[in-house]
VEXKE-50383 format. One record per residue (C-alpha): x, y, z; residue in one letter. Coordinates in steps of 0.25 Angstrom, whole numbers, plus 5000, padded with zeros to 4 digits. Example, Ala and Ser with C-alpha at 12.3 -4.5 7.8 and 13.67 -1.06 7.14 Angstrom:
! residues 2
504949825031A/505549965029S/
! end
This chain:
! residues 466
500050015000M/500550134997T/501050225009S/500050335012P/501250435013H/501950404999R/501350394986P/501550264978A/502750264968N/503250394973L/504650434967P/505850444975S/505850584972R/504650604980A/504650724990R/503450784999P/502550874994I/502651024998I/501851045011G/501650895014S/501750835028D/503150785024S/503750925023E/504251005035P/503251105040K/504051225037A/503851195022S/502251185023R/501951335021V/501351345008S/500051305003I/500551284990F/501851254983P/502851354977T/502851314963W/504251324957T/504351354942L/504951254934K/504951244918T/505451104915S/505550964919G/504550904929E/503651004936I/503350974951A/502051004958P/502651114965D/503351174952E/502651254941R/502851284926L/502751424920P/501351474920A/501151454905G/501551304906Q/500751284919T/499451344911I/499751254899A/499951124907L/498751154916G/497951164903L/498451024899Q/497950964913H/496651024909V/496650944896V/497150814903A/495950824913M/494950874904F/494450744896G/494150674910S/493650794917T/492650824907A/492250674904L/491850644917A/490750754920P/490150724906I/490050574910L/489250614922M/488450724916G/489250834923F/489650964916D/491150944911P/491351094912N/490951094927T/491750984929A/493051044923I/492851164930F/492851094944F/494051004940S/494851134940G/494251184953I/494551054959G/495951044954T/496251184961L/495651134974I/496551014973F/497651104970F/497451204982V/497151074992L/498351004988T/499151134990G/499551144975G/500451014977R/499750904970L/499550914955P/498250854951S/496950894942Y/495550864947L/494650824936G/493250744935S/493250604942S/492750494933F/492450414947A/491150494948F/490550464935I/489950324938A/489350374952V/488850504946V/488150434934I/487550334944A/487050444954A/486450534944T/485850424934G/486650504923Y/486250454910S/487650484903G/487350604894S/487150754896G/487050834910P/486850744923N/485450784927P/485850734942N/487150804943I/486850864956G/486750724962V/488150684957A/488750814962L/488250784976G/488950654976G/490250714970I/490150814981V/490050704992A/491150624985C/492050744986G/491750765001A/492150625003L/493350634995Y/493850755003A/493550685016L/494350565012I/495450675009G/495450735022F/495550595028V/496750555019V/497450695022H/497350655037L/497650505036S/498350475023G/497950385011T/498350245017A/496850215021W/496350245007I/497450145001E/496950045011R/495450065009L/495550074993M/496749984989P/496949984973P/496049864972V/494849944978V/495150074970T/495349994957G/494049924959A/493250054962I/493850124950V/493550004940A/492149994945A/491950144942I/492350124928G/491449994927L/490250064932N/490350174922L/490450064910A/488950074907P/489050224906V/490150224895A/489550114888V/488150174887K/488750304882S/489250254870V/488150154867S/487350234858G/487350234843S/488450164836G/489050294833F/489050334848E/489650204851T/490750224840A/491150364846I/491150304860G/492150194856I/492950294847V/493050394859T/493550274868A/494650234858L/495050374855A/495250394870V/496150264871G/496950294858L/497350424864V/497650364877A/498550254871V/499050314858R/499150474861A/500450534866G/500850644876G/499750724883L/498750664873A/498850534880R/498350594892R/497050644886L/496450534880P/494950564884I/495050714879L/495650674866I/494850554864G/493650634867A/494050754857A/494250644845F/492950574847S/492150704849Y/492650754836L/492450624830L/491050634835Y/490850774829L/491250734815V/490450594815L/489150654821A/489150804819N/489750784805G/489250654800F/488050644808G/488350504814L/487950534828G/487250644837K/487950774833P/488650854844V/487850984848D/488751104850F/487551194853G/487851204868K/489251224866L/488951344857A/488051404868E/488951374879A/489651504884A/491151514884W/491251554899I/490351514910G/490151464923L/490251304925P/488951234926N/488751204941L/487851104947S/487451074961T/487550954969P/486450874975V/486750784987F/486050644985S/486450534994A/486350424985S/487350504975A/488350544986I/488450394990V/488650354976L/489650464972I/490450494985A/491150354986P/491950404972I/492850474984A/493550344985V/493850334970I/494450484970L/495150454983V/495950334976A/496050404963E/496650534969N/497550454978L/498150384966G/498350514959H/499050584970I/499950464971K/500250474956G/500550614956I/501550594968A/502150484960A/502350584948M/502850694956T/503650624967G/502950694978R/502250634990N/500850684989Y/500250595000D/500050725010P/499150784999L/498250654996I/497250695006G/497250845001R/497050794987G/495850714991F/495250834998I/495450924987A/494850814977D/493650804986G/493450954987L/493550964972A/492550864970T/491550924980M/491651064973L/491451004959S/490350934965G/489651054970F/489851124957G/489451014946G/490750954944G/491250814944T/492150754955G/493550764953V/494850684955T/496250704952T/496550674938Y/497450564931A/497550634918E/498250754924N/499250664931M/499550604917G/499850744912V/500750764924M/501450634922A/501650674907V/502150814910T/502850794923R/502250924927I/501550924940Y/501451074945S/500151084952T/500051224946L/499651164933I/498351104940F/497951244943V/498051284929A/497251164924A/496151194935A/496051334930L/495951294916F/494851194920A/494051294928I/494151394915L/493551284907L/492451264917G/492051404914F/491751374900S/490351314897P/490751314882K/491851214886F/490851134894G/489851134882A/491051084873L/491250964882I/489750924883L/489750914867T/490550794869I/489650674862P/489050564871G/489850454863P/491150524865V/490850534880I/490550384880G/491750344873G/492550424884L/491750354895A/492150214889L/493550254891V/493550324904V/492550224911F/493450114907G/494750184911L/494050204925I/493850054926A/495150014921A/495850114931T/495350014941G/496149904935G/497350004934R/497350024949I/497349884951W/498549864942V/499349974948Q/499049914961A/499449774957R/498049734963T/498149574966D/496749514960F/497149384964S/496749424978E/495249404979P/495049524989R/495449614977N/494749534966L/493349544974I/493449684977T/493649724962V/492649624957A/491549674967V/491849824964A/491949804949L/490649734948I/489949824957A/490349944950G/490249894935A/488749834940G/488449964947D/488049894959L/487149984967T/486949964982I/485650034988K/485550085003F/484150135004G/484150264995D/485650254992F/486250174981A/487750144980L/488050124965G/489150044958G/490250134960I/489950144975G/489749994977T/491049974970A/491750074978T/491350024992F/491349884988G/492749884983A/493249944996I/492249855005L/492549714998V/494049744998Y/494149775013H/493149665017L/493949565010L/495149605016G/495849495025G/496649375021G/497149335007P/496149254998A/496549154988E/496549214974P/496149074968E/494749084974A/494349204964L/495249174952A/495649034952P/496149044937A/497049154941D/497549084953A/497848964944E/498549044934S/499549104944R/500048964948R/
! end
């Protein structure tokens, strides 16, 4: 098990973060670091580039997060413009609460998609008529997430790693992806033309992810969506093979205006369904912070609790205004890995760009013109990747599936999630994601104890190992 005071795979050049508990008290005087100007080589979190380069690289991070941050609200029936606006606000909150020392961008979390659809009964197209109910659940999730952050800040992360080892977190993540499978399939199951566009979209995203080079390889959703959108325009608007894209609302939309805000409605059933997603966000954010620590060679463990609190508060604020729940973004970590530029000031620039986009109704109207089959094709890939990420967690942790405890935990969680097993408690209903989440945790710990014979569950595999 990873020590709660040292990130996994931390390079030998690791050094304490400024203002951490491992530094002398005399050095802990400033809220933010003093960024040192540097113009070449690797740029550390407490270093900065010239203003022009900082702005340009901030825009690059906006591009990196854009595809996923815009897609998630569309799949839930939220206003993507509002979601992007709150992603910028959330990133600034994260920057302030972590003292400008932890480079991260907060964007729309895909972990909310399944539970929001289940809580609101969203049909999959157009604005979500029950968005208020979803927002109430998102606010509650953010509050729970922030509370966990306070506990982690006081006690460390060891208890999280004991409660949710990789076999459990992998099962929960995979179950979320499988729970969303019917939504993705339904969205590309219209006419033959719509199905073909959906498949081409998924293939385009895959080709960019596998074949493209440089920064383009980090933007498969954005590039794949743009290609498929143009293809749809040519075939539908040009040759009449499908329903043409209507640009009427785009023409009417103002260039500058306030974000489209919504008010949360607090429903007990929706809160019970959505709030447990905090468990997923904790596991996800913990992994991201550990990854950033490995990349930068710094010990960020003293900031993990503050990072959780910041993410939770950002999610609460987003929910109060009509945005999605947010999380730290792997896409932006990928950009940092490629550029080796970790200056936290770049994320301030990125956040400000996102906020500006949020004040452009025309920009939001443009996003909403994306054809349904294109969105469906993107959903095929994204939802599948969520499920596959569970497998990646198991592989990286070298989870031993010859142990019945691990095998049964995963088996129960996957089927509960994929089959959308709903457990009712009077007027309350716990959907497939909730049962998979709590089920994985409970089954794993209830089955703890002495070792079991792997042959009992997998005799063929056991025989092949002899």
